[in-house]
KEMI-804760 format. One record per residue: residue number from 1; residue in one letter; y, x, z of N, C-alpha, C, O in turn. Coordinates in Angstrom, 3 decimals, always signed. Layout:
BEGIN
@nr=NUM, rest=a, n_north=Y, n_east=X, n_up=Z, ca_north=Y, ca_east=X, ca_up=Z, c_north=Y, c_east=X, c_up=Z, o_north=Y, o_east=X, o_up=Z
...
***
This chain:
BEGIN
@nr=1, rest=m, n_north=+36.007, n_east=-30.591, n_up=-72.441, ca_north=+34.582, ca_east=-31.652, ca_up=-72.457, c_north=+33.192, c_east=-30.713, c_up=-72.428, o_north=+32.598, o_east=-30.200, o_up=-73.376
@nr=2, rest=e, n_north=+32.807, n_east=-30.665, n_up=-70.608, ca_north=+31.738, ca_east=-30.324, ca_up=-70.355, c_north=+30.627, c_east=-31.089, c_up=-71.024, o_north=+30.524, o_east=-32.268, o_up=-71.361
@nr=3, rest=k, n_north=+29.972, n_east=-30.234, n_up=-71.095, ca_north=+28.448, ca_east=-31.506, ca_up=-71.750, c_north=+27.738, c_east=-30.734, c_up=-70.179, o_north=+27.521, o_east=-29.713, o_up=-69.528
@nr=4, rest=p, n_north=+27.613, n_east=-32.502, n_up=-70.317, ca_north=+26.122, ca_east=-32.858, ca_up=-69.414, c_north=+25.787, c_east=-31.963, c_up=-68.598, o_north=+26.397, o_east=-31.480, o_up=-67.645
@nr=5, rest=f, n_north=+24.618, n_east=-31.729, n_up=-69.085, ca_north=+23.053, ca_east=-30.476, ca_up=-69.356, c_north=+23.431, c_east=-29.551, c_up=-70.328, o_north=+23.573, o_east=-29.822, o_up=-71.520
@nr=6, rest=p, n_north=+23.609, n_east=-28.362, n_up=-69.771, ca_north=+23.250, ca_east=-27.224, ca_up=-70.489, c_north=+22.092, c_east=-26.728, c_up=-70.737, o_north=+21.261, o_east=-26.257, o_up=-69.960
@nr=7, rest=l, n_north=+22.051, n_east=-26.976, n_up=-72.956, ca_north=+21.798, ca_east=-26.639, ca_up=-73.310, c_north=+20.346, c_east=-25.265, c_up=-73.160, o_north=+20.844, o_east=-24.212, o_up=-73.557
@nr=8, rest=e, n_north=+19.296, n_east=-25.099, n_up=-72.863, ca_north=+19.129, ca_east=-23.253, ca_up=-72.690, c_north=+18.401, c_east=-22.865, c_up=-74.188, o_north=+17.841, o_east=-23.565, o_up=-75.032
@nr=9, rest=k, n_north=+18.746, n_east=-21.100, n_up=-74.078, ca_north=+19.088, ca_east=-20.415, ca_up=-74.688, c_north=+17.099, c_east=-20.758, c_up=-75.628, o_north=+16.099, o_east=-20.599, o_up=-74.929
@nr=10, rest=p, n_north=+16.966, n_east=-21.161, n_up=-77.037, ca_north=+15.414, ca_east=-21.720, ca_up=-76.907, c_north=+14.454, c_east=-20.340, c_up=-76.834, o_north=+14.805, o_east=-19.381, o_up=-77.521
@nr=11, rest=k, n_north=+13.435, n_east=-20.252, n_up=-76.137, ca_north=+12.168, ca_east=-18.855, ca_up=-76.316, c_north=+12.298, c_east=-18.577, c_up=-77.761, o_north=+12.667, o_east=-19.001, o_up=-78.856
@nr=12, rest=d, n_north=+11.886, n_east=-17.815, n_up=-77.238, ca_north=+10.715, ca_east=-16.741, ca_up=-79.062, c_north=+9.894, c_east=-17.377, c_up=-79.395, o_north=+8.839, o_east=-17.437, o_up=-78.764
@nr=13, rest=l, n_north=+10.213, n_east=-18.346, n_up=-80.964, ca_north=+8.586, ca_east=-19.475, ca_up=-81.248, c_north=+7.690, c_east=-18.206, c_up=-80.778, o_north=+7.363, o_east=-18.316, o_up=-79.596
@nr=14, rest=s, n_north=+7.211, n_east=-17.030, n_up=-81.408, ca_north=+6.383, ca_east=-15.984, ca_up=-81.657, c_north=+5.957, c_east=-15.620, c_up=-80.138, o_north=+4.763, o_east=-15.372, o_up=-79.974
@nr=15, rest=e, n_north=+6.451, n_east=-15.586, n_up=-79.485, ca_north=+5.842, ca_east=-15.811, ca_up=-78.232, c_north=+4.761, c_east=-16.977, c_up=-77.448, o_north=+3.580, o_east=-16.831, o_up=-77.133
@nr=16, rest=n, n_north=+5.771, n_east=-18.296, n_up=-77.259, ca_north=+4.897, ca_east=-19.053, ca_up=-77.336, c_north=+3.474, c_east=-19.217, c_up=-77.592, o_north=+2.595, o_east=-19.470, o_up=-76.768
@nr=17, rest=s, n_north=+3.285, n_east=-18.895, n_up=-79.841, ca_north=+3.377, ca_east=-19.526, ca_up=-80.265, c_north=+1.672, c_east=-17.719, c_up=-79.829, o_north=+0.622, o_east=-17.618, o_up=-80.465
@nr=18, rest=m, n_north=+1.881, n_east=-17.271, n_up=-79.284, ca_north=+0.726, ca_east=-16.285, ca_up=-78.923, c_north=-0.393, c_east=-16.816, c_up=-78.106, o_north=-1.550, o_east=-17.218, o_up=-78.230
@nr=19, rest=k, n_north=+1.104, n_east=-16.494, n_up=-76.641, ca_north=-0.018, ca_east=-17.097, ca_up=-75.724, c_north=-0.571, c_east=-18.529, c_up=-75.650, o_north=-1.544, o_east=-18.985, o_up=-75.049
@nr=20, rest=r, n_north=+0.305, n_east=-19.066, n_up=-76.405, ca_north=-0.563, ca_east=-20.749, ca_up=-76.427, c_north=-2.208, c_east=-21.079, c_up=-77.744, o_north=-3.022, o_east=-21.994, o_up=-77.879
@nr=21, rest=q, n_north=-1.867, n_east=-19.243, n_up=-78.686, ca_north=-3.532, ca_east=-19.429, ca_up=-79.128, c_north=-3.797, c_east=-18.058, c_up=-77.993, o_north=-3.933, o_east=-17.165, o_up=-78.828
@nr=22, rest=r, n_north=-3.875, n_east=-17.699, n_up=-77.290, ca_north=-4.495, ca_east=-16.911, ca_up=-76.138, c_north=-4.963, c_east=-18.241, c_up=-75.587, o_north=-5.664, o_east=-19.026, o_up=-76.226
@nr=23, rest=a, n_north=-4.509, n_east=-18.443, n_up=-74.316, ca_north=-4.971, ca_east=-19.772, ca_up=-74.200, c_north=-6.230, c_east=-21.205, c_up=-75.131, o_north=-7.136, o_east=-21.956, o_up=-74.769
@nr=24, rest=s, n_north=-5.828, n_east=-21.021, n_up=-75.845, ca_north=-7.232, ca_east=-21.483, ca_up=-77.106, c_north=-7.863, c_east=-21.049, c_up=-77.102, o_north=-8.942, o_east=-21.608, o_up=-76.907
@nr=25, rest=f, n_north=-7.801, n_east=-19.408, n_up=-77.345, ca_north=-9.416, ca_east=-18.642, ca_up=-77.437, c_north=-9.822, c_east=-18.606, c_up=-76.282, o_north=-11.042, o_east=-18.745, o_up=-76.359
@nr=26, rest=l, n_north=-9.474, n_east=-18.483, n_up=-75.058, ca_north=-10.129, ca_east=-18.194, ca_up=-73.755, c_north=-10.529, c_east=-19.408, c_up=-73.826, o_north=-11.651, o_east=-19.356, o_up=-74.329
@nr=27, rest=l, n_north=-10.053, n_east=-21.247, n_up=-73.452, ca_north=-10.474, ca_east=-22.225, ca_up=-73.147, c_north=-12.283, c_east=-21.875, c_up=-74.495, o_north=-13.491, o_east=-21.664, o_up=-74.390
@nr=28, rest=l, n_north=-11.404, n_east=-22.010, n_up=-75.379, ca_north=-12.872, ca_east=-21.772, ca_up=-76.553, c_north=-14.527, c_east=-20.658, c_up=-76.689, o_north=-15.673, o_east=-20.881, o_up=-77.080
@nr=29, rest=f, n_north=-13.778, n_east=-19.420, n_up=-76.107, ca_north=-15.244, ca_east=-19.188, ca_up=-75.839, c_north=-15.734, c_east=-19.844, c_up=-74.158, o_north=-16.865, o_east=-20.126, o_up=-73.764
@nr=30, rest=c, n_north=-14.640, n_east=-19.921, n_up=-73.554, ca_north=-15.344, ca_east=-21.117, ca_up=-71.366, c_north=-16.601, c_east=-21.308, c_up=-73.149, o_north=-17.487, o_east=-20.601, o_up=-73.630
@nr=31, rest=s, n_north=-16.068, n_east=-22.402, n_up=-73.478, ca_north=-16.980, ca_east=-24.042, ca_up=-73.293, c_north=-17.827, c_east=-23.727, c_up=-74.206, o_north=-18.721, o_east=-24.571, o_up=-74.277
@nr=32, rest=l, n_north=-17.998, n_east=-22.416, n_up=-75.336, ca_north=-18.789, ca_east=-21.653, ca_up=-76.018, c_north=-19.525, c_east=-21.317, c_up=-74.530, o_north=-20.551, o_east=-21.911, o_up=-74.199
@nr=33, rest=l, n_north=-19.106, n_east=-20.651, n_up=-73.970, ca_north=-19.830, ca_east=-20.058, ca_up=-72.804, c_north=-20.505, c_east=-20.789, c_up=-72.099, o_north=-21.715, o_east=-20.628, o_up=-71.937
@nr=34, rest=l, n_north=-19.853, n_east=-21.665, n_up=-71.596, ca_north=-20.537, ca_east=-23.064, ca_up=-70.842, c_north=-21.616, c_east=-24.242, c_up=-71.194, o_north=-22.142, o_east=-25.104, o_up=-70.491
@nr=35, rest=l, n_north=-21.740, n_east=-23.852, n_up=-72.828, ca_north=-22.491, ca_east=-25.308, ca_up=-74.148, c_north=-23.615, c_east=-24.572, c_up=-74.114, o_north=-24.742, o_east=-25.012, o_up=-73.887
@nr=36, rest=s, n_north=-23.221, n_east=-23.063, n_up=-74.417, ca_north=-24.799, ca_east=-22.044, ca_up=-75.056, c_north=-26.310, c_east=-21.863, c_up=-73.898, o_north=-27.335, o_east=-21.184, o_up=-73.947
@nr=37, rest=a, n_north=-25.577, n_east=-23.171, n_up=-72.633, ca_north=-26.221, ca_east=-22.818, ca_up=-71.310, c_north=-27.229, c_east=-23.959, c_up=-71.269, o_north=-28.292, o_east=-23.948, o_up=-70.649
@nr=38, rest=c, n_north=-26.555, n_east=-25.319, n_up=-72.305, ca_north=-27.586, ca_east=-26.387, ca_up=-72.178, c_north=-28.828, c_east=-26.280, c_up=-73.464, o_north=-30.021, o_east=-26.527, o_up=-73.286
@nr=39, rest=g, n_north=-28.467, n_east=-26.034, n_up=-74.214, ca_north=-28.798, ca_east=-25.408, ca_up=-75.120, c_north=-30.074, c_east=-24.798, c_up=-74.761, o_north=-29.936, o_east=-24.065, o_up=-73.782
@nr=40, rest=g, n_north=-31.759, n_east=-24.860, n_up=-75.393, ca_north=-32.919, ca_east=-23.427, ca_up=-74.750, c_north=-33.839, c_east=-24.319, c_up=-75.160, o_north=-33.995, o_east=-25.539, o_up=-75.102
@nr=41, rest=k, n_north=-34.451, n_east=-23.310, n_up=-75.624, ca_north=-36.787, ca_east=-24.013, ca_up=-76.134, c_north=-36.840, c_east=-24.438, c_up=-74.236, o_north=-36.415, o_east=-24.020, o_up=-73.159
@nr=42, rest=e, n_north=-37.752, n_east=-25.643, n_up=-74.879, ca_north=-38.298, ca_east=-25.996, ca_up=-73.849, c_north=-39.760, c_east=-25.664, c_up=-73.434, o_north=-40.474, o_east=-25.054, o_up=-74.230
@nr=43, rest=v, n_north=-40.203, n_east=-26.021, n_up=-72.285, ca_north=-41.090, ca_east=-24.553, ca_up=-72.590, c_north=-42.202, c_east=-25.586, c_up=-71.330, o_north=-41.958, o_east=-25.880, o_up=-70.160
@nr=44, rest=n, n_north=-43.782, n_east=-26.008, n_up=-72.449, ca_north=-44.467, ca_east=-26.795, ca_up=-71.540, c_north=-45.679, c_east=-25.733, c_up=-70.472, o_north=-46.759, o_east=-25.148, o_up=-70.550
@nr=45, rest=p, n_north=-44.595, n_east=-26.021, n_up=-69.549, ca_north=-45.339, ca_east=-25.920, ca_up=-67.883, c_north=-46.687, c_east=-26.120, c_up=-67.608, o_north=-47.051, o_east=-26.083, o_up=-66.432
@nr=46, rest=y, n_north=-47.840, n_east=-26.419, n_up=-68.893, ca_north=-49.310, ca_east=-26.518, ca_up=-67.961, c_north=-49.769, c_east=-25.674, c_up=-69.251, o_north=-50.927, o_east=-25.259, o_up=-69.297
@nr=47, rest=a, n_north=-48.591, n_east=-25.339, n_up=-70.621, ca_north=-49.861, ca_east=-24.630, ca_up=-71.226, c_north=-50.018, c_east=-23.536, c_up=-71.290, o_north=-49.036, o_east=-22.843, o_up=-71.026
@nr=48, rest=f, n_north=-51.251, n_east=-22.870, n_up=-71.651, ca_north=-51.976, ca_east=-21.781, ca_up=-71.091, c_north=-50.675, c_east=-20.699, c_up=-72.157, o_north=-50.162, o_east=-21.044, o_up=-73.221
@nr=49, rest=h, n_north=-50.386, n_east=-18.985, n_up=-71.166, ca_north=-49.438, ca_east=-19.020, ca_up=-72.010, c_north=-50.387, c_east=-17.479, c_up=-71.607, o_north=-49.656, o_east=-16.786, o_up=-70.899
@nr=50, rest=g, n_north=-51.214, n_east=-17.056, n_up=-71.754, ca_north=-52.202, ca_east=-15.769, ca_up=-71.413, c_north=-52.783, c_east=-15.261, c_up=-72.952, o_north=-52.467, o_east=-15.784, o_up=-74.021
@nr=51, rest=p, n_north=-53.622, n_east=-14.219, n_up=-72.790, ca_north=-54.429, ca_east=-14.025, ca_up=-73.778, c_north=-55.452, c_east=-14.622, c_up=-74.606, o_north=-56.199, o_east=-15.583, o_up=-74.421
@nr=52, rest=t, n_north=-55.340, n_east=-14.020, n_up=-75.321, ca_north=-56.325, ca_east=-15.177, ca_up=-76.340, c_north=-57.374, c_east=-14.517, c_up=-76.964, o_north=-57.327, o_east=-13.630, o_up=-77.817
@nr=53, rest=y, n_north=-59.273, n_east=-15.585, n_up=-75.917, ca_north=-60.301, ca_east=-14.464, ca_up=-77.133, c_north=-61.036, c_east=-15.739, c_up=-77.802, o_north=-60.619, o_east=-16.892, o_up=-77.697
@nr=54, rest=p, n_north=-61.998, n_east=-15.416, n_up=-78.388, ca_north=-62.421, ca_east=-16.610, ca_up=-79.235, c_north=-63.446, c_east=-17.418, c_up=-78.440, o_north=-64.252, o_east=-16.834, o_up=-77.716
@nr=55, rest=p, n_north=-63.436, n_east=-18.508, n_up=-78.538, ca_north=-64.810, ca_east=-19.938, ca_up=-77.412, c_north=-65.555, c_east=-19.074, c_up=-77.645, o_north=-65.787, o_east=-18.248, o_up=-78.527
@nr=56, rest=t, n_north=-66.229, n_east=-19.666, n_up=-75.864, ca_north=-67.693, ca_east=-19.255, ca_up=-75.847, c_north=-68.664, c_east=-20.486, c_up=-75.316, o_north=-68.467, o_east=-21.664, o_up=-75.018
@nr=57, rest=d, n_north=-69.537, n_east=-19.820, n_up=-75.342, ca_north=-70.488, ca_east=-21.269, ca_up=-75.962, c_north=-70.970, c_east=-21.342, c_up=-74.582, o_north=-71.539, o_east=-22.381, o_up=-74.247
@nr=58, rest=q, n_north=-70.815, n_east=-20.294, n_up=-73.636, ca_north=-71.982, ca_east=-21.261, ca_up=-71.961, c_north=-70.493, c_east=-20.516, c_up=-70.994, o_north=-69.520, o_east=-19.924, o_up=-71.462
@nr=59, rest=v, n_north=-70.723, n_east=-20.742, n_up=-69.968, ca_north=-69.496, ca_east=-20.319, ca_up=-67.859, c_north=-69.874, c_east=-20.639, c_up=-67.448, o_north=-70.133, o_east=-21.825, o_up=-67.246
@nr=60, rest=q, n_north=-70.257, n_east=-19.410, n_up=-66.901, ca_north=-70.948, ca_east=-18.831, ca_up=-65.885, c_north=-70.561, c_east=-19.642, c_up=-63.690, o_north=-70.491, o_east=-18.648, o_up=-62.967
@nr=61, rest=y, n_north=-70.478, n_east=-20.202, n_up=-63.328, ca_north=-69.664, ca_east=-20.718, ca_up=-61.823, c_north=-70.178, c_east=-19.158, c_up=-61.440, o_north=-71.006, o_east=-18.416, o_up=-61.967
@nr=62, rest=i, n_north=-69.124, n_east=-18.988, n_up=-60.048, ca_north=-69.183, ca_east=-18.641, ca_up=-59.002, c_north=-68.000, c_east=-18.814, c_up=-58.445, o_north=-66.977, o_east=-19.163, o_up=-59.035
@nr=63, rest=f, n_north=-68.167, n_east=-18.477, n_up=-56.842, ca_north=-68.093, ca_east=-18.961, ca_up=-55.817, c_north=-66.763, c_east=-17.740, c_up=-54.894, o_north=-65.821, o_east=-18.102, o_up=-54.188
@nr=64, rest=q, n_north=-67.209, n_east=-16.170, n_up=-55.287, ca_north=-67.388, ca_east=-14.981, ca_up=-54.499, c_north=-66.410, c_east=-14.245, c_up=-55.135, o_north=-65.633, o_east=-15.167, o_up=-55.383
@nr=65, rest=a, n_north=-65.852, n_east=-13.206, n_up=-55.604, ca_north=-65.231, ca_east=-12.496, ca_up=-56.612, c_north=-66.426, c_east=-11.777, c_up=-56.810, o_north=-66.978, o_east=-11.564, o_up=-57.889
@nr=66, rest=t, n_north=-66.882, n_east=-11.319, n_up=-55.375, ca_north=-68.305, ca_east=-10.226, ca_up=-54.946, c_north=-68.712, c_east=-10.325, c_up=-56.268, o_north=-68.529, o_east=-9.504, o_up=-57.168
@nr=67, rest=q, n_north=-69.069, n_east=-11.001, n_up=-56.297, ca_north=-70.408, ca_east=-12.092, ca_up=-57.546, c_north=-69.763, c_east=-11.315, c_up=-58.968, o_north=-70.537, o_east=-11.055, o_up=-59.890
@nr=68, rest=a, n_north=-68.726, n_east=-11.071, n_up=-59.042, ca_north=-68.201, ca_east=-10.685, ca_up=-60.776, c_north=-69.075, c_east=-9.937, c_up=-60.968, o_north=-69.929, o_east=-9.812, o_up=-60.090
@nr=69, rest=a, n_north=-69.184, n_east=-9.026, n_up=-62.431, ca_north=-69.399, ca_east=-7.590, ca_up=-62.430, c_north=-68.271, c_east=-7.088, c_up=-62.301, o_north=-67.210, o_east=-7.676, o_up=-62.093
@nr=70, rest=p, n_north=-68.537, n_east=-5.577, n_up=-62.464, ca_north=-67.178, ca_east=-4.875, ca_up=-62.227, c_north=-66.205, c_east=-4.949, c_up=-63.079, o_north=-64.990, o_east=-5.115, o_up=-62.964
@nr=71, rest=e, n_north=-67.095, n_east=-4.765, n_up=-64.175, ca_north=-66.431, ca_east=-4.998, ca_up=-65.779, c_north=-65.623, c_east=-7.125, c_up=-66.358, o_north=-64.755, o_east=-7.527, o_up=-67.134
@nr=72, rest=c, n_north=-66.061, n_east=-7.418, n_up=-65.927, ca_north=-64.825, ca_east=-8.935, ca_up=-65.192, c_north=-63.737, c_east=-8.856, c_up=-65.994, o_north=-64.224, o_east=-8.563, o_up=-67.086
@nr=73, rest=r, n_north=-62.509, n_east=-8.941, n_up=-66.132, ca_north=-61.224, ca_east=-9.646, ca_up=-65.986, c_north=-60.883, c_east=-10.114, c_up=-65.955, o_north=-61.075, o_east=-10.821, o_up=-66.945
@nr=74, rest=v, n_north=-59.791, n_east=-10.718, n_up=-64.961, ca_north=-58.815, ca_east=-11.817, ca_up=-64.632, c_north=-57.361, c_east=-12.067, c_up=-65.919, o_north=-56.330, o_east=-11.487, o_up=-66.260
@nr=75, rest=f, n_north=-58.096, n_east=-13.230, n_up=-66.243, ca_north=-57.043, ca_east=-12.830, ca_up=-67.779, c_north=-56.026, c_east=-14.355, c_up=-67.626, o_north=-55.274, o_east=-14.694, o_up=-68.540
@nr=76, rest=a, n_north=-56.157, n_east=-15.109, n_up=-66.409, ca_north=-55.782, ca_east=-16.366, ca_up=-66.067, c_north=-56.339, c_east=-16.976, c_up=-64.442, o_north=-57.299, o_east=-16.758, o_up=-63.704
@nr=77, rest=e, n_north=-55.091, n_east=-17.862, n_up=-64.423, ca_north=-55.627, ca_east=-18.419, ca_up=-63.115, c_north=-54.802, c_east=-19.873, c_up=-63.135, o_north=-53.609, o_east=-20.050, o_up=-63.385
@nr=78, rest=l, n_north=-56.053, n_east=-21.069, n_up=-62.714, ca_north=-55.826, ca_east=-22.137, ca_up=-62.815, c_north=-55.517, c_east=-22.621, c_up=-61.528, o_north=-56.131, o_east=-22.031, o_up=-60.640
@nr=79, rest=l, n_north=-54.842, n_east=-23.412, n_up=-61.195, ca_north=-54.598, ca_east=-24.997, ca_up=-60.356, c_north=-54.948, c_east=-26.220, c_up=-60.721, o_north=-54.309, o_east=-26.837, o_up=-61.574
@nr=80, rest=v, n_north=-56.085, n_east=-26.746, n_up=-60.068, ca_north=-55.923, ca_east=-28.218, ca_up=-60.836, c_north=-56.619, c_east=-29.090, c_up=-60.017, o_north=-57.773, o_east=-28.994, o_up=-59.598
@nr=81, rest=s, n_north=-55.827, n_east=-29.913, n_up=-59.845, ca_north=-55.074, ca_east=-31.589, ca_up=-58.479, c_north=-56.368, c_east=-32.948, c_up=-59.821, o_north=-56.229, o_east=-33.672, o_up=-60.807
@nr=82, rest=i, n_north=-57.195, n_east=-32.596, n_up=-59.094, ca_north=-58.047, ca_east=-33.924, ca_up=-59.256, c_north=-58.103, c_east=-35.016, c_up=-59.000, o_north=-58.807, o_east=-35.229, o_up=-58.012
@nr=83, rest=p, n_north=-57.335, n_east=-36.534, n_up=-59.788, ca_north=-57.456, ca_east=-37.933, ca_up=-58.352, c_north=-58.273, c_east=-37.858, c_up=-58.016, o_north=-59.197, o_east=-37.642, o_up=-58.800
@nr=84, rest=a, n_north=-58.570, n_east=-38.001, n_up=-56.387, ca_north=-59.398, ca_east=-39.334, ca_up=-55.857, c_north=-60.008, c_east=-39.839, c_up=-56.543, o_north=-59.443, o_east=-40.376, o_up=-57.496
@nr=85, rest=g, n_north=-61.689, n_east=-39.948, n_up=-56.406, ca_north=-62.547, ca_east=-40.758, ca_up=-57.499, c_north=-62.907, c_east=-40.524, c_up=-58.161, o_north=-63.744, o_east=-41.221, o_up=-58.735
@nr=86, rest=t, n_north=-62.454, n_east=-39.132, n_up=-58.641, ca_north=-62.678, ca_east=-38.306, ca_up=-59.834, c_north=-64.240, c_east=-37.675, c_up=-59.993, o_north=-63.909, o_east=-36.521, o_up=-60.268
@nr=87, rest=d, n_north=-65.623, n_east=-37.654, n_up=-60.004, ca_north=-66.931, ca_east=-37.056, ca_up=-59.714, c_north=-66.869, c_east=-35.979, c_up=-60.187, o_north=-65.964, o_east=-35.367, o_up=-60.754
@nr=88, rest=g, n_north=-68.175, n_east=-35.681, n_up=-59.865, ca_north=-68.367, ca_east=-33.770, ca_up=-60.323, c_north=-68.066, c_east=-33.094, c_up=-61.611, o_north=-67.383, o_east=-32.171, o_up=-62.056
@nr=89, rest=a, n_north=-69.424, n_east=-34.560, n_up=-62.223, ca_north=-70.091, ca_east=-33.973, ca_up=-64.091, c_north=-68.556, c_east=-33.959, c_up=-64.454, o_north=-68.161, o_east=-32.794, o_up=-64.495
@nr=90, rest=a, n_north=-67.187, n_east=-35.217, n_up=-64.834, ca_north=-66.543, ca_east=-35.595, ca_up=-65.052, c_north=-65.351, c_east=-34.231, c_up=-65.189, o_north=-64.791, o_east=-33.747, o_up=-66.173
@nr=91, rest=m, n_north=-65.277, n_east=-33.862, n_up=-63.530, ca_north=-64.020, ca_east=-32.397, ca_up=-62.681, c_north=-65.155, c_east=-31.166, c_up=-64.310, o_north=-64.547, o_east=-30.938, o_up=-65.356
@nr=92, rest=r, n_north=-66.423, n_east=-30.702, n_up=-64.159, ca_north=-66.925, ca_east=-29.849, ca_up=-64.726, c_north=-66.956, c_east=-30.035, c_up=-65.622, o_north=-66.708, o_east=-28.874, o_up=-65.949
@nr=93, rest=a, n_north=-67.084, n_east=-30.703, n_up=-66.864, ca_north=-66.492, ca_east=-31.064, ca_up=-68.106, c_north=-65.614, c_east=-30.674, c_up=-68.692, o_north=-65.771, o_east=-30.048, o_up=-69.740
@nr=94, rest=k, n_north=-64.536, n_east=-30.918, n_up=-68.217, ca_north=-63.144, ca_east=-30.992, ca_up=-67.933, c_north=-62.490, c_east=-29.148, c_up=-67.983, o_north=-61.731, o_east=-28.460, o_up=-68.667
@nr=95, rest=l, n_north=-63.600, n_east=-28.984, n_up=-66.477, ca_north=-63.102, ca_east=-26.782, ca_up=-66.753, c_north=-64.587, c_east=-26.531, c_up=-67.935, o_north=-64.257, o_east=-25.555, o_up=-68.608
@nr=96, rest=d, n_north=-65.635, n_east=-26.885, n_up=-68.287, ca_north=-65.730, ca_east=-26.988, ca_up=-69.149, c_north=-65.089, c_east=-25.622, c_up=-70.276, o_north=-65.097, o_east=-24.473, o_up=-70.719
@nr=97, rest=q, n_north=-64.386, n_east=-27.536, n_up=-70.172, ca_north=-63.526, ca_east=-27.505, ca_up=-72.231, c_north=-63.110, c_east=-26.446, c_up=-71.634, o_north=-63.525, o_east=-25.427, o_up=-72.186
@nr=98, rest=e, n_north=-62.221, n_east=-26.194, n_up=-70.398, ca_north=-61.217, ca_east=-25.384, ca_up=-70.930, c_north=-61.540, c_east=-23.879, c_up=-70.600, o_north=-60.898, o_east=-22.844, o_up=-70.779
@nr=99, rest=a, n_north=-62.477, n_east=-24.081, n_up=-70.182, ca_north=-62.807, ca_east=-22.582, ca_up=-70.431, c_north=-63.543, c_east=-21.869, c_up=-71.051, o_north=-63.655, o_east=-20.649, o_up=-70.930
@nr=100, rest=k, n_north=-64.361, n_east=-22.888, n_up=-72.093, ca_north=-65.276, ca_east=-22.185, ca_up=-73.241, c_north=-63.417, c_east=-22.128, c_up=-74.233, o_north=-62.833, o_east=-21.070, o_up=-74.469
@nr=101, rest=t, n_north=-63.023, n_east=-23.151, n_up=-74.518, ca_north=-61.522, ca_east=-23.236, ca_up=-75.338, c_north=-60.819, c_east=-21.527, c_up=-75.137, o_north=-60.384, o_east=-21.018, o_up=-76.170
@nr=102, rest=h, n_north=-60.746, n_east=-20.845, n_up=-74.055, ca_north=-59.959, ca_east=-20.090, ca_up=-73.898, c_north=-61.370, c_east=-18.789, c_up=-73.750, o_north=-60.719, o_east=-17.789, o_up=-73.445
@nr=103, rest=g, n_north=-62.476, n_east=-18.458, n_up=-73.795, ca_north=-63.157, ca_east=-17.213, ca_up=-74.691, c_north=-63.671, c_east=-17.124, c_up=-73.122, o_north=-64.350, o_east=-16.099, o_up=-73.065
@nr=104, rest=a, n_north=-63.633, n_east=-17.850, n_up=-71.643, ca_north=-64.190, ca_east=-17.347, ca_up=-70.555, c_north=-66.241, c_east=-17.508, c_up=-70.582, o_north=-66.968, o_east=-18.177, o_up=-71.316
@nr=105, rest=d, n_north=-66.576, n_east=-16.534, n_up=-69.400, ca_north=-67.825, ca_east=-16.863, ca_up=-70.514, c_north=-67.866, c_east=-17.087, c_up=-67.613, o_north=-68.544, o_east=-17.744, o_up=-66.824
@nr=106, rest=m, n_north=-66.917, n_east=-16.246, n_up=-67.501, ca_north=-67.063, ca_east=-16.866, ca_up=-65.582, c_north=-66.121, c_east=-17.330, c_up=-65.445, o_north=-65.002, o_east=-17.273, o_up=-65.956
@nr=107, rest=v, n_north=-66.765, n_east=-18.016, n_up=-64.430, ca_north=-65.215, ca_east=-19.038, ca_up=-64.127, c_north=-65.723, c_east=-19.188, c_up=-62.058, o_north=-66.532, o_east=-19.926, o_up=-61.496
@nr=108, rest=l, n_north=-64.580, n_east=-17.881, n_up=-61.394, ca_north=-64.313, ca_east=-17.873, ca_up=-59.879, c_north=-63.536, c_east=-19.200, c_up=-59.772, o_north=-62.448, o_east=-19.353, o_up=-60.328
@nr=109, rest=i, n_north=-64.231, n_east=-20.301, n_up=-58.921, ca_north=-64.314, ca_east=-20.977, ca_up=-57.997, c_north=-63.501, c_east=-20.631, c_up=-56.845, o_north=-64.170, o_east=-20.030, o_up=-56.005
@nr=110, rest=g, n_north=-62.198, n_east=-20.817, n_up=-56.494, ca_north=-61.358, ca_east=-20.138, ca_up=-55.363, c_north=-60.619, c_east=-22.217, c_up=-54.228, o_north=-60.035, o_east=-23.230, o_up=-54.613
@nr=111, rest=h, n_north=-61.267, n_east=-21.650, n_up=-52.659, ca_north=-60.476, ca_east=-22.392, ca_up=-52.342, c_north=-60.174, c_east=-23.752, c_up=-52.572, o_north=-59.127, o_east=-24.400, o_up=-52.578
@nr=112, rest=a, n_north=-61.660, n_east=-24.079, n_up=-52.806, ca_north=-61.585, ca_east=-25.629, ca_up=-53.136, c_north=-61.621, c_east=-26.253, c_up=-52.048, o_north=-62.183, o_east=-25.520, o_up=-51.234
@nr=113, rest=r, n_north=-61.354, n_east=-27.129, n_up=-51.624, ca_north=-61.197, ca_east=-28.200, ca_up=-50.857, c_north=-62.239, c_east=-29.631, c_up=-51.037, o_north=-62.072, o_east=-30.612, o_up=-50.312
***
């Protein structure tokens, strides 16, 4: 009597085990690589990242770079967007506060609209 389904010779178990182990390792490695891209330090784009100087008491405003003394250094650039209806005194107070906090003696106002 013939068997309806001939049995195949079983493959070597150690060979299958090695293939499975390699595939598992590769899957684990790829998963860790993908997940590591998800974690990161959150950076505040509005925070000041320049050099720090001691706070100053007074800030001078100029509107042309030629008005600055040659020994003046630029240590920060700031793009300011102010809501419509804000008065000049409020703008000046905020600019004074930021400039003094970061140690600026002079602020060059450029490209103002």
